[in-house]
C-alpha positions as CSV (number, residue, x, y, z in Angstrom):
1,M,-1.2,-62.3,-22.1
2,A,-5.0,-62.3,-22.3
3,S,-5.3,-59.0,-20.4
4,A,-4.6,-56.8,-23.4
5,P,-7.3,-58.4,-25.7
6,V,-9.8,-58.4,-22.8
7,A,-9.1,-54.7,-22.1
8,A,-9.5,-53.8,-25.8
9,A,-12.8,-55.8,-26.0
10,A,-14.1,-54.0,-22.9
11,K,-13.2,-50.7,-24.3
12,E,-15.0,-51.4,-27.6
13,V,-18.1,-52.6,-25.8
14,A,-18.0,-49.6,-23.6
15,T,-17.9,-47.2,-26.5
16,Q,-20.9,-49.0,-28.2
17,F,-23.3,-48.3,-25.3
18,P,-25.2,-45.0,-25.4
19,K,-23.7,-42.2,-23.3
20,R,-25.7,-41.5,-20.2
21,F,-24.9,-38.4,-18.1
22,G,-26.4,-36.7,-15.1
23,T,-29.1,-34.1,-15.5
24,K,-28.2,-32.0,-12.5
25,Q,-27.6,-28.4,-13.6
26,V,-25.0,-26.2,-11.7
27,F,-25.4,-22.5,-12.6
28,L,-22.9,-21.0,-10.2
29,P,-20.1,-23.6,-9.6
30,N,-17.7,-22.9,-6.9
31,H,-15.7,-26.1,-6.9
32,V,-12.0,-26.3,-7.8
33,I,-10.6,-29.3,-9.7
34,A,-6.9,-29.7,-10.1
35,F,-5.3,-31.7,-12.9
36,L,-2.2,-33.2,-11.3
37,R,1.1,-34.1,-13.1
38,P,1.3,-38.0,-13.3
39,L,3.8,-40.1,-11.5
40,P,7.0,-41.2,-13.3
41,K,5.6,-44.6,-14.4
42,Q,2.0,-43.7,-14.7
43,P,0.5,-44.5,-18.2
44,P,-0.7,-41.6,-20.3
45,N,-4.3,-42.9,-20.4
46,L,-4.7,-42.4,-16.6
47,A,-5.3,-38.8,-15.4
48,S,-5.1,-37.8,-11.8
49,F,-7.4,-35.1,-10.3
50,A,-7.8,-33.5,-6.9
51,V,-11.5,-32.9,-6.4
52,P,-13.7,-31.6,-3.6
53,L,-14.9,-34.1,-1.0
54,K,-18.5,-33.8,-2.2
55,F,-17.6,-34.9,-5.7
56,N,-18.4,-38.4,-7.0
57,K,-17.3,-40.4,-10.0
58,L,-20.3,-39.3,-12.1
59,D,-19.6,-35.7,-11.4
60,L,-16.1,-35.9,-12.6
61,R,-17.1,-37.8,-15.8
62,D,-19.8,-35.3,-16.6
63,Y,-17.5,-32.4,-15.9
64,L,-14.8,-33.7,-18.2
65,Y,-17.2,-34.4,-21.0
66,H,-19.3,-31.3,-21.0
67,V,-16.5,-28.8,-20.3
68,Y,-13.5,-30.3,-22.2
69,N,-15.2,-32.9,-24.4
70,V,-13.0,-35.6,-22.8
71,E,-14.5,-39.1,-22.7
72,V,-13.8,-41.3,-19.8
73,L,-14.1,-45.1,-19.5
74,S,-13.8,-45.5,-15.7
75,V,-13.0,-43.5,-12.6
76,R,-11.4,-44.6,-9.4
77,S,-11.6,-42.5,-6.3
78,F,-9.9,-42.5,-2.9
79,I,-9.2,-40.1,0.0
80,N,-5.8,-39.1,1.2
81,E,-5.7,-38.5,5.0
82,Q,-3.4,-35.6,5.8
83,A,-0.7,-35.8,8.4
84,P,-1.2,-34.0,11.7
85,Q,0.3,-30.4,11.8
86,R,0.6,-27.5,14.2
87,K,-1.7,-24.4,13.6
88,H,0.9,-21.6,14.0
89,G,4.3,-22.9,12.9
90,V,5.9,-25.0,15.6
91,H,4.3,-23.8,18.8
92,G,0.6,-24.0,18.0
93,K,-1.9,-26.7,18.8
94,W,-1.9,-30.0,16.9
95,Y,-4.7,-30.6,14.4
96,R,-5.3,-32.7,11.3
97,P,-6.0,-30.8,8.0
98,Q,-8.9,-31.6,5.9
99,S,-8.5,-34.8,3.8
100,R,-8.0,-34.6,0.1
101,K,-10.1,-36.6,-2.4
102,M,-8.3,-37.9,-5.4
103,M,-9.7,-39.4,-8.6
104,I,-8.0,-41.3,-11.4
105,A,-9.9,-41.3,-14.7
106,E,-9.2,-43.7,-17.5
107,L,-9.2,-41.6,-20.7
108,V,-10.3,-42.8,-24.1
109,K,-7.6,-40.7,-25.8
110,P,-4.3,-40.7,-23.9
111,F,-2.8,-37.4,-22.8
112,V,1.0,-36.8,-22.5
113,W,2.2,-34.0,-20.3
114,P,4.8,-31.7,-21.7
115,E,8.3,-32.1,-20.3
116,V,9.4,-29.9,-17.4
117,L,11.5,-26.9,-18.6
118,P,15.0,-26.5,-17.1
119,E,15.5,-23.6,-14.7
120,A,17.5,-21.6,-17.3
121,E,14.4,-21.5,-19.6
122,R,11.9,-20.4,-17.0
123,E,12.6,-16.7,-17.0
124,G,9.4,-15.8,-18.9
125,F,7.2,-17.6,-16.3
126,D,8.3,-15.5,-13.2
127,Y,10.2,-18.4,-11.9
128,D,12.7,-16.2,-10.1
129,I,9.9,-14.5,-8.1
130,Y,8.4,-17.9,-7.2
131,K,11.9,-19.2,-6.2
132,S,12.6,-16.2,-4.0
133,M,9.1,-16.5,-2.4
134,E,9.8,-20.2,-1.7
135,E,13.2,-19.4,-0.1
136,S,11.7,-16.7,2.1
137,R,8.9,-19.0,3.2
138,E,11.5,-21.7,4.2
139,K,13.6,-19.1,6.0
140,H,10.5,-17.9,7.9
141,I,9.5,-21.4,8.9
142,A,13.1,-22.1,10.1
143,A,13.2,-18.8,12.1
144,S,9.8,-19.5,13.7
145,A,11.1,-23.0,14.7
146,N,14.1,-21.5,16.5
147,P,13.2,-18.0,17.6
148,A,16.3,-17.7,19.9
149,D,18.7,-18.5,17.0
150,I,19.3,-15.0,15.6
151,P,21.6,-15.0,12.5
152,L,24.6,-12.7,12.3
153,L,24.4,-9.6,10.2
154,S,27.5,-10.7,8.2
155,K,25.8,-14.0,7.3
156,T,22.5,-12.4,6.1
157,K,22.0,-11.6,2.5
158,M,22.2,-7.8,1.7
159,P,19.2,-6.4,-0.1
160,K,19.6,-5.1,-3.6
161,D,19.0,-1.4,-2.8
162,R,21.8,-1.5,-0.2
163,R,24.1,-3.3,-2.6
164,D,23.5,-0.6,-5.2
165,L,24.0,2.2,-2.7
166,R,27.3,0.6,-1.6
167,Q,28.5,0.3,-5.2
168,Q,27.6,4.0,-5.8
169,A,29.6,5.0,-2.7
170,Q,32.6,3.0,-3.8
171,D,32.5,4.5,-7.3
172,F,32.4,8.0,-5.8
173,L,35.3,7.3,-3.5
174,R,37.4,6.0,-6.4
175,G,36.6,9.2,-8.4
176,E,34.8,7.3,-11.2
177,V,31.6,9.4,-10.9
178,E,30.8,12.9,-9.7
179,W,28.5,13.5,-6.9
180,S,25.4,15.5,-7.5
181,N,22.4,16.3,-5.3
182,G,20.1,16.5,-8.3
183,R,19.3,20.2,-7.7
184,E,20.4,21.2,-11.2
185,A,18.0,18.7,-12.7
186,Q,15.2,19.9,-10.5
187,E,15.9,23.5,-11.4
188,A,15.9,22.6,-15.1
189,A,12.6,20.8,-14.8
190,M,11.1,23.7,-12.9
191,S,12.2,26.2,-15.5
192,R,10.6,24.0,-18.3
193,F,7.4,23.9,-16.3
194,L,7.3,27.7,-15.8
195,E,8.0,28.2,-19.5
196,A,5.2,25.9,-20.5
197,Q,2.9,27.8,-18.1
198,D,3.8,31.1,-19.7
199,Q,3.2,29.7,-23.2
200,A,-0.2,28.4,-22.2
201,K,-1.1,31.8,-20.7
202,W,-0.1,33.7,-23.8
203,K,-2.0,31.2,-25.9
204,E,-5.1,31.9,-23.9
205,V,-4.7,35.6,-24.3
206,D,-4.3,35.3,-28.1
207,E,-7.4,33.1,-28.2
208,D,-9.4,35.7,-26.2
209,E,-8.3,38.5,-28.6
210,E,-9.3,36.5,-31.6
211,I,-12.7,35.8,-30.1
212,Q,-13.2,39.5,-29.3
213,E,-12.2,40.5,-32.8
214,R,-14.7,38.0,-34.4
215,E,-17.5,39.3,-32.2
216,G,-16.6,42.9,-33.2
217,K,-16.8,42.0,-36.9
218,Q,-20.2,40.3,-36.4
219,E,-21.6,43.4,-34.6
220,E,-20.4,45.6,-37.5
221,K,-22.2,43.4,-40.0
222,T,-25.4,43.5,-38.1
223,K,-25.4,47.3,-38.0
């Protein structure tokens, strides 16, 4: 029961001390810091970050304060060792990816993440493209794992252009649409282009005649 008053007293004492920050100046920063979505039962005053391996606690505190004006009471850091993987899909050599350094900062002002939108409301965020890319990536991984397992053509998904072409052919066979090779539209476009060329040519001729007429009048005035 005494943990809450002790934490409140520690927070009050921490805010009374003068703020001390590092004096190292970074003019061309190339580090990437990722703000991670919290776990289901993580309190809102704890923020998780994925930072470079060379980052320390003071760097993260200075970064949050000077860039986002976010005050931090304490920072905890740990390194997640990655699981061994193969270099090229399934048949490459085994290696261990670079470890990831994580930091959890205790914020003075809690931050609550927005709720995740349902899939039906993600159309404006290119979610369909992301989902198709994720599905194609999973299919590529599965195909590279079993190169001898070739799927049947009847079980593969037909591309959109082929579906549209098939639908057009069915409409033509049923007599719902008339077939056209597009030559009439091309001829009409060519005739409009030639007509515009002729109009531009006659316009240039008229402008030349007007210029010659003005020059002739000026010569008569000078005489």
